[in-house]
C-alpha positions as CSV (number, residue, x, y, z in Angstrom):
1,M,-196.5,-108.6,51.3
2,N,-193.9,-110.2,53.5
3,E,-190.6,-110.1,51.7
4,N,-189.8,-113.7,52.9
5,I,-193.0,-115.0,51.3
6,N,-192.0,-113.3,48.1
7,N,-188.6,-115.0,48.2
8,V,-190.3,-118.3,48.7
9,K,-192.5,-117.8,45.7
10,R,-189.6,-116.9,43.5
11,R,-187.5,-119.8,44.7
12,F,-190.2,-122.4,44.1
13,G,-191.9,-120.9,41.1
14,I,-195.2,-120.3,43.0
15,I,-197.6,-117.9,41.2
16,G,-200.3,-116.1,43.1
17,F,-201.1,-113.2,45.4
18,D,-204.2,-114.4,47.3
19,P,-203.9,-114.0,51.1
20,A,-205.0,-117.7,51.5
21,L,-201.9,-118.8,49.5
22,D,-199.7,-116.4,51.4
23,H,-201.0,-117.9,54.7
24,V,-200.1,-121.5,53.5
25,I,-196.5,-120.3,52.8
26,D,-196.3,-118.5,56.1
27,V,-197.4,-121.5,58.1
28,A,-195.0,-123.8,56.2
29,M,-192.1,-121.5,57.0
30,Q,-193.1,-121.2,60.7
31,V,-193.4,-125.0,61.2
32,A,-190.2,-125.7,59.2
33,V,-188.0,-125.0,62.2
34,T,-189.8,-127.6,64.3
35,D,-189.9,-131.4,63.9
36,L,-193.6,-131.6,64.1
37,S,-195.4,-133.9,61.6
38,V,-197.5,-131.9,59.0
39,L,-200.6,-133.0,57.2
40,V,-201.3,-131.1,54.0
41,T,-204.8,-131.3,52.6
42,G,-206.4,-129.9,49.5
43,E,-208.0,-131.0,46.3
44,S,-206.1,-132.8,43.6
45,G,-204.0,-130.5,41.4
46,S,-204.0,-127.6,43.9
47,G,-200.3,-127.6,44.4
48,K,-199.8,-129.5,47.7
49,E,-196.4,-130.8,46.7
50,S,-194.9,-127.4,47.1
51,V,-195.5,-127.3,50.9
52,P,-193.2,-130.1,51.9
53,K,-190.4,-128.7,49.7
54,I,-190.8,-125.3,51.5
55,I,-190.8,-127.0,54.9
56,H,-187.6,-129.0,54.1
57,A,-185.8,-126.0,52.5
58,Y,-186.3,-123.8,55.6
59,S,-185.7,-126.5,58.2
60,P,-182.5,-127.5,60.0
61,R,-182.6,-130.6,57.8
62,K,-182.2,-128.7,54.6
63,T,-178.8,-130.2,53.9
64,K,-180.0,-133.7,54.3
65,T,-182.0,-136.0,52.0
66,Y,-185.6,-135.1,50.8
67,I,-187.6,-137.9,49.4
68,A,-191.2,-137.7,48.0
69,V,-193.2,-140.9,47.8
70,N,-196.5,-141.3,46.1
71,C,-198.2,-143.9,48.3
72,G,-201.0,-144.4,45.9
73,A,-198.7,-145.4,43.1
74,I,-197.0,-148.3,44.9
75,P,-198.7,-151.7,44.9
76,E,-199.9,-152.9,48.3
77,G,-197.6,-155.9,48.1
78,T,-194.5,-153.9,47.9
79,I,-195.3,-150.7,49.9
80,D,-193.7,-152.0,53.1
81,S,-190.5,-152.9,51.3
82,E,-190.4,-149.5,49.7
83,L,-190.9,-147.6,52.9
84,F,-189.0,-149.8,55.4
85,G,-186.7,-151.9,53.3
86,H,-186.3,-155.7,53.1
87,E,-183.7,-158.4,53.7
88,K,-182.4,-160.8,51.1
89,G,-184.8,-163.7,50.6
90,A,-187.7,-161.9,52.4
91,F,-189.9,-162.7,49.4
92,T,-189.7,-163.9,45.8
93,G,-187.4,-161.6,43.9
94,A,-185.6,-160.2,47.0
95,V,-182.2,-161.2,45.7
96,D,-180.4,-158.6,47.8
97,S,-181.1,-156.5,50.9
98,R,-182.5,-153.1,50.2
99,K,-182.8,-149.9,52.2
100,G,-186.2,-148.3,52.5
101,Y,-187.2,-144.7,52.3
102,F,-187.1,-144.2,56.0
103,E,-183.5,-145.4,56.0
104,E,-182.5,-143.4,52.9
105,A,-184.0,-140.2,54.3
106,N,-182.5,-140.6,57.8
107,G,-181.8,-137.1,59.1
108,G,-183.9,-135.5,56.3
109,T,-187.5,-135.2,55.3
110,L,-189.9,-137.8,53.9
111,F,-193.0,-136.6,52.0
112,L,-195.8,-139.2,51.9
113,D,-198.3,-138.1,49.2
114,E,-201.7,-139.8,49.0
115,V,-201.1,-141.1,52.5
116,A,-204.8,-142.1,52.8
117,D,-204.2,-144.9,50.3
118,L,-201.8,-146.8,52.6
119,P,-203.0,-150.3,53.6
120,L,-203.9,-150.7,57.3
121,S,-201.0,-153.0,57.9
122,T,-198.6,-150.3,56.6
123,Q,-200.4,-147.7,58.7
124,V,-199.5,-149.7,61.9
125,R,-195.8,-149.7,60.9
126,L,-195.9,-146.0,60.0
127,L,-197.5,-145.1,63.4
128,R,-194.7,-146.9,65.2
129,V,-191.9,-145.1,63.3
130,L,-193.6,-141.8,63.9
131,E,-193.9,-142.4,67.6
132,T,-190.6,-144.1,68.4
133,G,-188.4,-143.7,65.4
134,E,-188.2,-147.5,65.2
135,Y,-189.0,-149.8,62.3
136,I,-188.2,-153.4,61.1
137,R,-187.2,-154.3,57.6
138,V,-189.4,-156.8,55.8
139,G,-188.1,-160.3,56.6
140,S,-186.0,-159.2,59.5
141,S,-186.4,-159.2,63.3
142,K,-183.8,-156.5,64.0
143,V,-185.2,-153.1,65.2
144,M,-183.7,-150.2,63.4
145,K,-183.8,-146.5,64.2
146,T,-184.3,-143.5,62.0
147,D,-184.6,-139.7,62.5
148,V,-187.0,-138.5,59.7
149,R,-189.3,-135.5,59.5
150,V,-192.6,-136.7,57.9
151,V,-194.9,-134.5,55.9
152,A,-198.0,-136.2,54.6
153,A,-200.6,-135.1,52.1
154,T,-204.0,-136.2,50.9
155,N,-206.9,-135.1,48.7
156,V,-209.5,-137.1,50.4
157,N,-211.6,-136.6,53.6
158,I,-209.7,-138.8,56.1
159,A,-212.6,-138.5,58.5
160,D,-214.7,-140.5,56.1
161,R,-211.9,-143.1,55.7
162,I,-211.7,-143.4,59.5
163,A,-215.5,-143.9,59.8
164,K,-215.3,-146.7,57.2
165,G,-212.5,-148.4,59.0
166,K,-209.9,-147.7,56.2
167,F,-207.7,-145.3,58.2
168,R,-206.4,-145.4,61.7
169,E,-207.6,-142.6,63.9
170,D,-204.5,-142.6,66.0
171,L,-202.3,-142.3,62.9
172,Y,-204.4,-139.4,61.7
173,Y,-203.8,-137.4,64.9
174,R,-200.1,-138.3,64.8
175,L,-199.8,-137.0,61.3
176,N,-202.0,-134.0,61.9
177,S,-199.8,-132.3,64.5
178,V,-199.9,-129.2,62.2
179,P,-202.6,-129.1,59.5
180,I,-202.1,-127.0,56.4
181,R,-204.9,-126.7,53.9
182,V,-204.0,-125.6,50.4
183,P,-206.9,-123.6,48.9
184,A,-208.6,-124.7,45.6
185,L,-207.9,-122.5,42.6
186,R,-211.5,-121.3,42.5
187,E,-211.0,-120.0,46.1
188,R,-208.4,-117.6,44.8
189,P,-209.8,-116.3,41.5
190,G,-207.4,-113.4,41.3
191,D,-204.6,-115.9,40.7
192,I,-206.2,-117.7,37.7
193,Y,-205.2,-115.3,35.0
194,P,-201.6,-114.7,36.2
195,L,-201.2,-118.5,36.2
196,F,-202.5,-118.7,32.7
197,V,-200.1,-116.0,31.5
198,K,-197.2,-117.9,33.2
199,F,-198.1,-121.2,31.7
200,A,-198.7,-119.6,28.2
201,A,-195.2,-118.2,28.3
202,D,-193.7,-121.5,29.4
203,F,-195.4,-123.4,26.6
204,S,-194.4,-120.8,24.1
205,D,-190.8,-121.4,24.9
206,K,-191.2,-125.2,25.1
207,Y,-192.9,-125.7,21.8
208,H,-191.4,-122.7,19.9
209,V,-194.8,-121.1,19.1
210,P,-196.1,-117.6,19.6
211,T,-197.6,-116.9,23.0
212,I,-201.4,-117.2,23.3
213,S,-203.4,-114.4,25.0
214,L,-207.1,-113.9,26.0
215,T,-209.6,-111.3,25.1
216,E,-211.2,-109.6,28.1
217,D,-214.3,-111.7,27.8
218,A,-212.3,-114.8,27.6
219,Q,-210.4,-113.7,30.7
220,S,-213.7,-113.3,32.5
221,M,-214.8,-116.8,31.4
222,L,-211.5,-118.2,32.7
223,R,-211.9,-116.6,36.1
224,S,-215.6,-117.7,36.5
225,Y,-214.9,-121.3,35.7
226,R,-214.7,-123.6,38.8
227,W,-211.6,-125.5,37.8
228,P,-212.4,-128.9,39.4
229,G,-208.8,-130.0,38.4
230,N,-207.3,-126.8,39.9
231,V,-203.9,-125.6,38.9
232,R,-203.1,-128.9,37.1
233,Q,-206.2,-128.6,34.9
234,L,-205.4,-124.9,34.1
235,K,-201.9,-125.9,33.1
236,N,-203.2,-128.7,30.8
237,V,-205.8,-126.4,29.2
238,T,-203.2,-123.7,28.5
239,E,-201.0,-126.3,27.0
240,Q,-203.7,-127.7,24.7
241,I,-204.7,-124.3,23.5
242,S,-201.1,-123.4,22.8
243,L,-200.7,-126.4,20.6
244,I,-204.0,-126.7,18.9
245,E,-205.4,-123.2,18.2
246,K,-203.9,-121.4,15.1
247,E,-205.1,-118.0,16.3
248,R,-203.0,-116.6,19.2
249,L,-205.7,-114.3,20.5
250,I,-208.3,-116.6,22.2
251,T,-211.9,-115.6,22.3
252,P,-214.6,-117.0,24.6
253,E,-215.9,-119.1,21.7
254,M,-212.5,-120.7,21.3
255,L,-211.9,-121.1,25.0
256,K,-215.3,-122.7,25.9
257,P,-214.6,-126.2,24.3
258,Y,-211.6,-126.6,26.6
259,L,-213.6,-126.1,29.8
260,T,-215.3,-129.4,30.5
261,G,-217.3,-128.1,33.5
262,P,-219.9,-125.3,33.9
263,V,-219.0,-121.7,33.7
264,G,-220.1,-119.6,36.7
265,S,-218.6,-119.6,40.1
266,N,-221.9,-120.3,41.9
267,L,-222.6,-123.5,39.9
268,P,-221.4,-126.9,41.0
269,A,-218.5,-128.4,39.1
270,V,-219.3,-131.3,36.8
271,V,-217.4,-134.4,37.7
272,P,-216.4,-136.2,34.5
273,S,-217.2,-139.8,34.0
274,D,-214.5,-142.5,34.0
275,T,-214.8,-142.6,30.2
276,E,-214.4,-138.8,29.9
277,R,-211.4,-138.8,32.2
278,Q,-209.9,-141.6,30.1
279,D,-210.5,-139.8,26.9
280,S,-209.1,-136.5,28.3
281,M,-206.0,-138.2,29.6
282,Q,-205.4,-139.9,26.2
283,R,-205.8,-136.6,24.4
284,E,-203.3,-134.9,26.7
285,I,-200.7,-137.6,26.0
286,V,-201.3,-137.6,22.3
287,F,-201.1,-133.7,22.2
288,K,-197.7,-133.9,23.8
289,F,-196.6,-136.7,21.4
290,I,-197.7,-134.6,18.4
291,A,-195.7,-131.7,19.8
292,E,-192.6,-134.0,20.1
293,L,-193.1,-135.1,16.5
294,Q,-193.4,-131.5,15.4
295,R,-190.1,-130.7,17.2
296,E,-188.4,-133.7,15.5
297,V,-189.7,-132.5,12.1
298,Q,-188.2,-129.1,12.7
299,E,-184.9,-130.6,13.7
300,L,-185.0,-132.7,10.5
301,K,-185.8,-129.6,8.4
302,S,-182.8,-127.8,10.0
303,T,-180.5,-130.7,9.2
304,V,-181.7,-130.9,5.5
305,S,-181.2,-127.1,5.3
306,Q,-177.7,-127.4,6.5
307,L,-176.9,-130.2,4.0
308,T,-178.4,-128.1,1.2
309,Q,-176.1,-125.2,2.1
310,N,-173.1,-127.4,2.9
311,P,-173.2,-130.4,0.6
312,Q,-169.8,-131.5,2.0
313,M,-171.6,-132.5,5.2
314,Y,-173.3,-135.4,3.4
315,V,-171.8,-138.8,4.3
316,P,-172.2,-141.4,1.6
317,G,-173.8,-144.6,2.9
318,A,-175.3,-143.0,6.0
319,H,-179.0,-143.0,6.7
320,H,-180.9,-139.9,5.4
321,H,-184.6,-139.4,5.8
322,H,-187.2,-137.5,3.9
323,V,-188.5,-134.5,5.8
324,L,-192.2,-134.3,6.3
325,P,-193.9,-131.1,5.2
326,D,-195.9,-129.0,7.6
327,N,-199.2,-130.6,6.5
328,T,-198.3,-134.1,7.8
329,M,-201.8,-135.0,8.9
330,Q,-203.2,-137.9,6.9
331,A,-206.7,-138.0,5.3
332,D,-208.1,-140.0,8.2
333,G,-207.0,-137.2,10.6
334,Q,-204.1,-139.1,12.2
335,Y,-200.4,-138.2,12.3
336,P,-197.8,-140.5,10.8
337,M,-194.9,-141.6,12.9
338,V,-191.5,-139.9,12.4
339,T,-188.5,-142.1,13.1
340,T,-184.9,-140.7,13.4
341,H,-181.7,-142.7,13.5
342,E,-178.5,-141.3,15.0
343,H,-175.0,-142.7,14.3
344,H,-172.2,-141.9,16.6
345,G,-169.4,-144.0,15.2
346,T,-166.2,-142.8,13.6
347,E,-166.7,-144.8,10.5
348,P,-169.5,-144.1,7.9
349,E,-172.6,-146.2,8.7
350,Q,-173.2,-148.8,6.0
351,Y,-176.7,-149.2,4.6
352,D,-178.3,-152.6,5.3
353,D,-181.6,-153.5,3.7
354,S,-182.4,-155.7,6.6
355,E,-183.1,-152.6,8.6
356,V,-186.0,-151.6,6.3
357,I,-189.1,-152.3,8.3
358,E,-192.6,-152.2,7.0
359,D,-194.7,-149.4,8.5
360,T,-197.2,-151.1,10.8
361,A,-197.6,-148.4,13.3
362,D,-201.1,-148.0,14.9
363,Y,-202.4,-144.5,14.3
364,S,-205.5,-144.9,16.5
365,M,-205.8,-142.8,19.7
366,E,-204.8,-145.9,21.7
367,G,-201.9,-146.7,19.3
368,L,-200.5,-143.2,19.6
369,E,-201.0,-143.2,23.3
370,K,-199.0,-146.5,23.6
371,Q,-196.2,-145.1,21.3
372,A,-196.1,-141.9,23.4
373,I,-195.7,-143.9,26.6
374,V,-193.0,-146.1,25.1
375,A,-191.1,-143.1,23.7
376,A,-191.3,-141.3,27.1
377,L,-190.1,-144.4,29.0
378,K,-187.1,-144.6,26.6
379,R,-186.3,-140.9,27.0
380,N,-186.4,-141.3,30.8
381,H,-184.4,-144.6,30.8
382,D,-187.5,-146.5,32.1
383,N,-187.7,-144.2,35.2
384,R,-191.5,-144.4,35.7
385,K,-191.7,-141.5,38.0
386,K,-190.1,-139.1,35.5
387,T,-192.1,-140.6,32.7
388,A,-195.4,-140.0,34.5
389,E,-194.3,-136.4,35.3
390,E,-193.4,-135.8,31.6
391,L,-196.7,-137.2,30.4
392,G,-198.7,-135.3,33.0
393,I,-200.3,-138.4,34.6
394,S,-200.1,-140.1,37.9
395,E,-197.7,-143.0,38.5
396,R,-200.7,-145.2,39.2
397,T,-202.2,-144.4,35.8
398,L,-198.9,-145.0,34.1
399,Y,-198.6,-148.5,35.8
400,R,-202.1,-149.3,34.6
401,K,-201.4,-148.2,31.1
402,I,-198.2,-150.2,30.9
403,K,-200.1,-153.3,32.0
404,E,-203.0,-152.6,29.7
405,Y,-200.8,-152.2,26.6
406,G,-198.3,-154.9,27.5
407,I,-195.4,-152.5,27.4
């Protein structure tokens, strides 16, 4: 294998040895030295986001700004402002002027993910900036210039969008100067098990549990499954097994419930219904929430152990909490909430009975999901992009959940 390709894989954490994957990396490195627009296509979850990172890192623009934008996660009413900026008073809420991504990324690279979701009016603006480097902020008449390398990506058939009048044909050809197609995971079956091993090791470190492994028959089942969700689905399945299964050696019988589609590379993949996708997404968030609770319980145990060994560490008047035992699951199969309080002042914190709050937490699937989202938003200081990445969902889904739960 080309040593440069090996270096790229190590640098970006890419796992795989299939020639089709090597070809993608090779083309990305070759086109990086040019300023041609690139359109990356491939199924959802196949790893398209690595291609623009490689292109930027090996381009003359590598020292400049790289910005990734999920076009499908930005509401239609604000997408023009996000991309091209706006002037003060351009619309309700525009209390100040704002730079857009094309201005922020001047001299660098802009990655437009889910580009097929752009509204037609925005497509007109995008075509102009690609052809001339010119754009106009929302609410302004002043023409501005930018020098940005654009890499776009989509998981849909743009030809169908063009036929339905939802995507401009001239924009497609402008974006598609160099096409790069990322192969689906089922097209490189030899990479499936190495990816599983890598993810299993990662989750072992993350959740402090023994690493899971597969019997030979389970490995065969893993490789023969079609993986409609590609690498993202494989990662989620590995995470779920790492958290849920008590046995660390996974048999086909244990693995099968986690594979929602048919086993057999010649069979068509089953596309889950909206309800099934919703349930699956909720389970994934709750699994991560449970793991976070388990981590907090372990930290509390460690604190109590230290207090037991060193009683002088106890501060009278400060809050202390009962540590939940390992079997914290309730009779109804739900997990109770664990709340911790930290005190960073120099004086001992005084106990105030007004802080005693009745436990009214909702332990349903929806309740836990809402609490998981709220907790993740808090950890990420309300950064929705980072929150969505932590929860393993798209920004669009996160926005919908926030609205649905009134967060």
